[in-house]
N, C-alpha and C positions, 0 to 999 in steps of 0.2 A: 387520482394522479398518483404516480409513484414519486414525484419530486417537485419541490419548490425552489428557485434559484434566486439568490441575492449576489450580485455580481459585484465585486468591489475591486478597484485598482490601486495599486501602490507605486509611488515613484521613490525609490530607494537610493540615497547617495552612496552608492556601492560601485563596483566594476558593472560593465556591460551587462554581465549575466543577470544582475539584479534589477534590471531598469522596469519591468512588467511583472507585477505579481497581482493575484487575485484570491481574494479570501473565498473558501469554499463556500458554495450553497448548502442551504438546511435541507438538502435532498436524501440526505442519509441512508442509514439501512433501513429498509423496509422491515416494518413489524407489524403482522396482522395475524388473526386467527387463520383466515383464509385469504386467497388472492383477490377475492371478489366483493368482499362484503364493505369494502371502502372507496369503490370506485369513485371518482367527481369529475365533474365536466360533463356539459349537456350531450355532447356528441359521443364522447366515450362510454357514458353509462348506458348508451343505447345498445351498444355491440355487445354481443355475447361474450363471456370471458372462457378462453378454451381451458381454463384450469378450474373451473368452477365444480365440475364434476369428479374431479380427482380426489382421492382419499388422502387425507392429512392426518397423521398420526398424532394424538394428543392424548393428555391424561394427567393425573395428579404427580405434582413434582415433590421431591424430597431432598434434604439436604445431602443425603448420603449418595445422591446422584452426581454431586458435584466433584467426587473424589476424582474419578477417572478424567474428566475434563480438567481438572486442575493438573494432574500429572502429565497428560497431553500438553497442556500450555507450557508448561515448564520445558518437557521433551523438544517440543517445536522450536521454542526461542533458544534453547541451547544449542540445537543443530544448526538452526540459522546463524546465530553467531560463529560456531567452530566451521561451519562450512566458509561463510564469508571472510574468517580468517585466513584461511588456507587458500580461498581466492585472492586475497590481497596478497598473500606470500609467493603463490605462483606468478603473479601478473609481475611483482616486484623482480622476480628472479628472471623472468624472460626480459625485462627491460634491463637488468645488469647485464645478462649475457650478450645482449645487442650492442651494449656500449663497448664490451670488450671486444667484441669483433669488428669494431668499425676500423676502416682502413687509416693507415697512419700516414701514408703519401698521396699526393695527388695521382702519381702513375698507378699504383695500386687500386684507387678508386675507381680510375676509367678501365682499367682490366677487370675489375668486379662488375661495373656495369655493362660491359661486353658479354661477358659469361652469362649474366643475368638476361640481357636480352635473347640469347640464343637458347638458352636453357629452360627458361619459363616464357609461358605466353602472358599475355597482360591480364590483369584481374579483370573480372565480370564487372557489368555494370551494378550490380548488387553487393559486391564485395567493396568498390569504390564509393559507393554510397553509405556502407557501413562504417567505412575508415574515416568517412567526412565527418560523421555525427560527434557531437560534444559527448562528455561522460555522463551527464544527465539524460540524454537522448537515447544511450546505448543501454541504460536501465529503463527508460520510460516504454521504449517501442516493445520490447518483451512483455512488460506487464499489460500494455494495450492489447498485443496479439493474444495473450490468454483471455483477457476480458472479451474479446469480439469472438473468439473460438466459444466460449461457453455462452455468450449472448446466440451464436447461430445455433448452438444445441438447443436452447430454449425453444426455437423456431420450429423443432421437428417434433411433431405431435407424439410419436411413438416413444421419444426418449423424455417425455416430461415427467412421468412417474419417477422416473431416474434421477432427473434433475431435483424434483422437490426433494427427494430422498438424502441427496448427497450434496447438493448444491445450495441447500437452504438449512441454515442453523437451527436446529430445533432442540431444546432440551429434553423432551418427551418423544423423539423419533426413535426409531429403531437403529439408526446410524447417529452417534451423537459426536464422536470426537473428531472424525475426518471433515464432517461438514464445517468445523470451526474455523479449517482453513480454506476449502474450497469455495465456501461463500463469499468470501472476500474478493473473490473474482467473478462473482455471479452478480448478473443485471438482467432482468426479464424486460424492463422497460428502456426504449430506446433514449428517452430523455434522461433516465437516471444514469444510464451508461456513459452518455455524452457529457453531462453535467459534471459527473465525477472524475473522467477522464481530462477533462479540461482543465479542472483544478489542479489534478495532480500534476500535469504537464507545466502548470503556470508557477507552480512551489517548487518544483524539483529543481531549477538552476539554483536556487539560493540554499536549498538542504544539501545537495550534493556537492556543491562548492565548499560547504562548511564541513562536510562529515567524509565526503569521499564516497566513490559508488558502491564499494564494499561495504563500508559500516552503513551507509544509507539503505542497502538491501537487507542488511541484517535487522534494523531496525524496524523497516516497512513489513517484513514478514512477522516479527515478533509483534509488531502492534496490531497486526490483523487478527492474530489469534488470542492475544490479550483482550482486544475489545470484544471478541466474541465470549470471552469468559466473563468479561463484565456483564454482558447480557444474560447470560446463563443465570450468573448470580443474582441481577435483579428479577429475573422471572421467578427463580426457584423461591426467592424470598416474598416473593408476592403470590406466589402459586398461580403464576399467569402463563401458561403455555402458549406459543406461538413461532411463528417463524419469523426467519431475519436472513436478508442477503444485501451484498452490497460491499463497496470497498471504502465507506465513509469513516468508520473507525480508524482504519489504518491511515486515510489520508487526515482525519484531525491530529494524529499524530505528529504529520509532517508539519501541519499548519501552526499547532503549538510549539513544536520546536523552533520554527523559524520566527515565530513572534516573539517568543523568549530570548533567541540568540539576537534578534535585532529589535529590542522593545521600543525602540526612538523613532522607527521608521514610520513615517507618516503615510497613511493608507486614507483614500477616499472613495464614497460610492459613486459608481460610473456614471449614474444618471444626477448626482449632485456633488460635482468636483471640485465645488467652493468649499465644502465641509470636510475637514481632515480630522483626522484621529490617529493617535500612535498605534502601533501595531500590539503593543503591551496591553492596551485598554480594550482593544478588540477582541483579543483572545477571552480575556476576562468576560466580557458581555457574552460571547458565544458559548463558553462554559456555564455562565450563569442561566442561558436559556435552556441548556440540556439538563441543568440541574432542577430547574422547575419542572421539566418535563418528568423527569423522575419523581420528584416528590409530589406531583398532582398527578400523576398517572397518565400521561398523554400517550396515547398510544398509536399516533400516526407515523410516528419517527421511533427508531432504536435509541432514544435518548442516551439510555445506560452504555451501550456500545461507543457513542459518539464520547461521553465523559470519560470512557474508559480509556479509549485512544488517545484523548488531550491529554490526560494525567500522566500517561505513559510517556507522551511527548516531552512534556516538562521535565519529567524525572530523566529522561535521558539527556535532556539537555544541561540539566543542573549536575548530574552525576554519573551519567552512562558512559561517557568519555573517560572520565578519571578513574572510575571505579569499575568498570566492565571491560570496555575496549582498551583502557590504556594499560590493563594487566593481562594483555594477551602475550607477554613475552616468554613465560613458561611454557605455556602451551605450542608456542612457535619454536622453541627449543627441542621439544619434543618432537615435533613434526618434522623438523630439520634431521634431525638424528635418525628417525624412522625414514625418511626420505634417502638419506645417503646409504642406510643398511640395506635398501630394496634394491636387489640387482636388477629388477625390470625397470627401473629409471635411470 
């Protein structure tokens, strides 16, 4: 099996966006030396694994092999942050421009409505649907679409060698850096994909409401590559090459952020609603399980990636906004002057 799920619901005494929250399943990033050697379940085990005959690169791991992944991790995180800062700036600029263009009188407003009616056609159903979405949904659906696209590519037999090389994080593979990002959008099992996307969708309202969609996207992308590097570090330290894929490292950062931001939130297991526990305690238990997996060498899940993502989420909650996102003013000033000096804008 690719995943095991533990569904947990939360009733949070916050605005409606926070009303239904689920703790993520321990389905995590899959880590195995091959895709077929740990299949479980009576019926699934009888089916031939289409990936079992694929060549999976492996070999001894060395500490010097971490230099490029570390530089890549820092670079992707920096580009994600700067790109999302620019995205926030452009959104604010468009919003400010729309406010300045608002009509000042009722007559002017009616004139503009008439002109708009004759000059432009009605927006299509897709655009209407998109405009009706909340901020967290406008971030979630592109992530979902990317994951579904990659999942569909896994189903094409001719693409599977390419997918193993570029959409599975492997410190001993021929492609090392790029899969650190691509693997966070990669799921081979339908259950793995469904569980991860369901958990992400459930937690995103709280996270996006707290951070905003731009800061959330920067954190999510950074967490994905950082969790991959944490997995690399663990594998190199123990000299245990293997494949990893899945969004659980990034999702763990979202979970730990929400649990630290709202530690007194009462959570309950869906089948045992009479037992409640604080979100702050829940994340400690989850991280404790992953720490035990790292120490004891459990290999069914990539516990190092889980733990790396969770730690990053806590760090972002405590210091990310105040020391990183909160200090973006100098870059915004530079970008503002660059934008004004660009004749093409």
